[in-house]
Steps between C-alpha positions, in 0.01 A plus 500: 500500500865564444625609163684193434184294534328701223778438261488126564126499439529685170765261383292202596190626318702571193623148491146368536369715206784379286422140577135550409594660164719206421216261582254673260758540218490193267835578347675381814336162495600207282388458147248233584344709776490803280318306218236385754454850629462630147246230406296577814487870407390421136239258628357769730505753221317263258793477252667176386809409292464358145596157621237517776238582235537154353273374772221719384517453116430204275645385157315619191504402126706818431734429788499121561798496734383806695818690404327841524324406825156606379627846387450628145805485272688816493451692174730777391372804334541475115764746395418768244622483144872578499628706220757312302843668454727460199674206665169313582391420150330171581252496798530129572842336526361149443322603174813685370720202577255264327492731200874515477524123518234450228656763280864409527482142618685537824567704812690824491699663775338805653801708424454440129124572489495879505736764380454865587661785309505861617192684376369192328247231603602162628585247228342163578547166335154503351546864374831416340347201326206703369740763360662252264173327414403143434406233747746254339798731550437563873706203612810640334419861614596418862864574401402864450498544879832541671611191685644495845852457348452816289412696815798346673731617225350843494527529880870399484575747223308777670678464825834507328402810293378680807830422673705619204264787388502370143155598388493674165276783606637548848167415671409219723276286277329177584585248237220257579232753408671652198244550221748432218609180672149366523439584133832327406401187692160495316676524153780261610249229588368498138822330379548749221796723425485853658582839392503805730382809300546778741816608310735479803749250632416258784485665844617334824143405597432350162818296517403375841162373369662341193758301692245405765263362244773316310644358825155362585478325157851366549411351837177348364687328221763367739222350711379325184841327473639716216867598497675773303854501370493864399389808689125512530478881449718708268470871576661719231579865603648785309775606744710394794307728734167333415665158540600598857156630569328178395763296684415702814133408467574126435755472786246444784366195317825311578362408840198336320727288281507733191861595409567788271814588306565835334731525195623832367805683381592624850675172591766306319402222265712235670343580840152465355585174325632358829196619678270322254692177540464504881122546505197436288275808531126483458492866389752659264517886460729616223571763246477379135867552405653324797261209470585462134872481603432218742289322244768513242742351756246231593527605862127490553206309360161682453338240265242410765396851614129517575441869549668781304471864623638778282510843672560829328471351147522830314812603704665161410411542132622863491831378651536257205429180678179400304690221307655386832151441647395304188813287544432443869150385433633256232704333774171415685384177347176487712200725442531752789241738608605863427438819689609820336533842650522744210620843637392686192206528257734553206387309200863400424493245790181328380685248274703384796191466717338285232804284473481422872123464524370268232173354632210631693588759763345678800548877527594614842471866602309720744518798263199594291686739268484472123868427480477211743185345352627528143849365579650280221224605256641642175286788366528503118350818351482573128340786313327387180420711191177327403244231586669259252831559687332419833360179349836393374681572827224321696543182297874533528466490878299174468769344282775606737315358797436162338863467395652575839233413773507208736230242541335680788497847349184677404426800280211744507369757263294788646282645228287813493138479385494871404780448251460269198690182549317257267818427301700425813226279640483303169879467502514380851211252440679367195814434713302309767466761769224489760263799437270625772314806369138604500268482199574856384859413405500131451230242475466197731642288225832681535554363852752221519517253786850523644465166678520319176855632453827386653790726557503888532161670490439821298178678595329829425253691710318829476625789710162512682557156639838593648361544855379140510787337311778318678799660321748388764556172323593662165873570446458694185230770450441690176318830467437532120317826569629694797270531800297816544648590847837458662329343811389206288857456379628498863232242588612260226868564576471421872260202471656295214765234527475433870657154484779574253796729433441472122240772486478720190245774431467612143344835436433645158417875475397726216485876466155495661661386830733804528317629808611195697866496372627720777345296782627177337854645482483574875406139580778364279754725667372412844533132428847561343379368166622611158319794353486492116579809307180468296303527822687814603428654154131417537502670839671816358252516207215479744636782709542721185135444402388609842 
């Protein structure tokens, strides 16, 4: 056979094999033919599709429509117990939502449910309500949580501060999780006047939280249909530099409808008068002297101010503007809420603080130092020559209290059982005081029910009952016989007068208390209180005896 015939044969066989492979391959056939071929193969193999199984299963009570085709319902394996993180405080969302609705009478946005602070647990609505106590108060405690508008204001301010690098400490802080800000909002929601007792002026972060909280209050009142002819917030600052700093923080709120005007001596008076005529600001930042000039010219009306913030009070008083602040407050005919930043613990600024804060107050500070906790409490120390002198001065303190106290003020005598005080107990009982002593010092007949009295309450307890007594509601505390240890004195000083700036701690010492005179002088100097010469003499005599 010739060579050419072999080549033709191989080519022909190759074509035949290719044709046979195409015939056996179902992918080359139509979809209908391929489905028939696949069904035939499954039938020969003893396998059927789920739809074909319907022919071989019947409905049952558990599956009346034969949805499962005679097969058991698929059951997933129960997952193990998952460890809850700090963000997953409630295991069931439906239960937590029902609990929130029953507690607060409405739905709450998820963004306002939990707040997380660095290195602190998550704050929930129920936790915040339990902190303040009382089921009846929980409906109003919802305002303690930052609203969406507060977060929006903080976000706008934070973006602007990051862009301008205006943070007070030079670090990138997150305003929404600032510990002081959350504490401020908790105190602000009580509706009381506030005093910041850290002894410093307001920082940039603190100003951001203040203006955000006030802006939220302003928006809420506008939604209620209220209108304001005067600025809603009056922010008094000690200098032009601080006015510009506060203005920088408030400037981002302009996009949210909150307009701020800054008034200081750095601009001409005519220019500021024209600016006030062209706009009606919601927030007004000013130094006391320039604002007083505008008020004397009747260029601005502050009679309807709702929030008054005084920053750097001691600096303002030291500069000689204490009377100016008093005059400015007299121009406000309404009863504004007041927030005071006292940048010193000097006892000379206490009269001005008491002029601004008349009613019940809320102390705001993250510091646990003695100076911060005892802010605005006058420590009156006297050295007595005899027991009769102590009795006389103790009764004089009672007369002074009753002649100058307000209706909500309370007075407390802390007596010592180891020192005879029968005369003082009898005197206090005769003047209608509430005595609460054990049988060794006073009989049960000496106890007077304070509920039968109206007006200020004067009580007396034994020193042993100090740990269980609620001395925070007493503005004036008298120690007829000085306490045996300085730690007890510090405990009384830092726990009394928690809701007032009218705190006075009277201490009467004798020659027997000379050992504690040096430590007491150290506390007085630390708190920038006046140290009597008689106390220094007592300390020197005690050192000479040693």
